[in-house]
C-alpha positions in Angstrom: 133.8 112.5 113.5 131.4 114.3 115.6 128.5 112.7 117.5 125.0 112.7 116.4 122.3 114.5 118.8 119.7 113.1 119.4 117.7 115.0 117.0 119.7 114.3 114.1 119.4 110.4 115.1 116.0 110.3 115.5 115.4 111.8 112.1 117.6 109.1 110.7 115.6 106.7 112.4 112.6 108.0 110.7 114.3 108.1 107.5 115.2 104.2 107.7 111.4 103.7 109.1 110.2 104.7 105.9 112.4 102.6 103.5 111.7 99.4 106.5 108.1 100.0 106.9 107.6 100.5 103.0 108.9 97.5 102.1 107.7 95.0 105.0 104.8 97.1 106.5 104.0 97.7 110.0 103.6 94.1 110.9 106.8 92.4 108.9 109.2 95.2 109.9 110.7 94.8 113.3 112.4 97.8 115.3 115.7 95.6 115.5 115.5 95.7 112.0 115.2 99.6 112.0 117.7 99.9 114.5 120.5 98.3 112.9 120.0 100.1 109.5 120.8 103.1 111.9 123.1 101.8 113.9 121.6 102.1 117.2 120.6 99.7 119.6 116.7 99.0 120.0 117.5 100.0 124.0 118.4 103.4 122.6 115.8 103.4 119.6 112.7 103.1 122.4 114.2 106.7 124.4 113.6 108.1 120.9 110.7 106.9 119.8 107.7 104.7 122.9 107.5 101.9 120.5 107.0 101.3 116.8 103.6 102.5 116.6 105.1 105.6 117.6 108.1 105.0 114.6 106.0 103.7 112.1 103.2 106.8 112.9 106.7 109.6 112.7 107.2 107.4 109.1 103.7 107.8 108.1 103.4 111.1 108.7 107.0 112.3 107.1 105.4 110.7 104.2 102.4 112.7 104.3 105.1 115.9 104.8 107.4 115.1 101.9 104.8 114.6 99.5 103.2 118.5 100.7 106.5 119.8 100.3 106.3 118.1 96.4 102.9 119.7 96.0 103.4 123.2 97.6 107.4 124.3 95.8 105.3 122.4 92.6 102.3 124.8 92.8 104.5 127.9 93.5 103.3 131.1 91.9 100.1 128.4 89.4 96.8 128.1 89.5 93.9 126.1 87.9 94.9 123.7 85.5 98.6 124.8 85.8 99.0 124.4 89.3 97.1 121.0 89.1 99.1 119.6 85.9 102.2 121.1 88.0 101.1 119.1 91.1 100.2 115.9 89.1 103.6 115.9 87.0 105.5 116.8 90.3 104.0 113.8 92.3 105.1 111.2 89.5 108.4 112.6 89.7 108.2 111.5 93.7 107.2 108.2 93.3 109.6 107.6 90.4 112.7 109.5 92.1 111.8 107.7 95.7 109.3 104.8 95.5 109.6 104.6 99.0 107.2 107.7 99.5 104.2 105.7 97.0 105.3 102.4 99.2 105.2 103.9 102.6 102.0 105.1 101.9 100.3 102.0 100.3 101.8 100.3 103.6 100.1 103.0 105.8 96.5 103.2 104.6 96.7 98.6 105.0 98.1 99.5 108.7 95.4 101.6 109.3 93.0 99.5 107.5 93.7 96.9 109.8 94.3 98.3 113.1 90.3 100.1 112.2 89.3 96.2 111.7 91.0 94.8 114.8 88.4 97.7 117.1 92.0 100.3 117.0 90.5 103.3 116.1 93.2 105.0 118.0 95.7 104.2 115.6 94.7 105.4 112.3 93.3 108.9 114.4 96.6 110.8 113.0 96.6 109.6 110.4 93.4 110.3 108.6 94.0 114.0 110.4 97.6 114.7 108.3 95.8 113.1 105.7 93.1 115.5 105.4 95.6 118.2 106.3 97.2 116.8 103.3 94.3 117.1 100.7 92.9 120.3 102.5 96.4 122.1 101.1 96.2 120.9 97.7 92.4 121.7 97.5 93.5 125.2 98.3 96.5 124.7 95.6 93.9 124.1 93.2 91.9 126.4 93.4 89.5 124.5 92.9 86.0 123.2 93.8 85.1 119.8 95.3 84.9 117.8 92.2 88.1 118.7 91.0 90.2 118.1 94.3 87.5 115.0 94.4 88.9 113.9 90.8 92.6 114.7 91.0 93.0 113.0 94.3 91.0 109.7 92.2 93.6 109.8 89.7 96.5 110.0 92.4 95.4 107.2 94.1 94.6 105.4 90.3 97.9 106.4 89.9 99.4 104.9 93.3 97.4 101.9 92.7 99.1 101.5 89.3 102.5 102.5 90.2 102.6 100.4 93.1 101.7 96.8 91.5 104.1 97.8 88.7 102.3 97.9 85.8 105.3 99.8 83.6 104.2 103.0 82.2 103.4 101.3 78.4 101.0 99.0 79.6 97.1 99.0 78.5 95.9 100.5 82.0 97.5 103.7 81.8 95.9 104.6 78.3 93.5 106.8 80.1 96.4 108.9 81.3 98.0 112.2 79.7 101.2 110.6 81.2 103.8 113.1 79.0 101.7 116.0 79.9 101.9 115.8 82.9 98.5 115.9 84.1 96.9 114.0 86.5 93.7 113.4 84.8 92.0 111.4 81.9 92.2 112.3 78.2 
């Protein structure tokens, strides 16, 4: 069996970190747990990443990149409301197919908020820039004005909240969404 390159091993650490951080959060996940999941030693893990924060940042950035890729594929060749419907449907499918993506996003928001509250403003800077880039790309994909893009993201964040809290699809809190049409907007 061929040895994994450092880049392949790094990728496996990022994927494992997404799963671990998604379930246990920044403070609840140990680097030992990530190392064990990947099958490497902690010293090797720290040759790939400078520390836990670097691993978390890489996992968060991967989560944003995965969402960006889903949005780009969904909107290919579409404009306006068609693009909006496709983006909403693709995102909802992503969180069904890969719930770690949603949970990692929620952990990312919580970790940045906690760091900010503790006075660590640098921790969230890269993640804010990444999220801002995602917002900008979706804005362009939608061909929307500021209000339409804000509305799209507002509904998306509500979907994140309801899904992460485990509200089933038939629950009354979903009643304002047209989930069958793929829209990320209210009726």
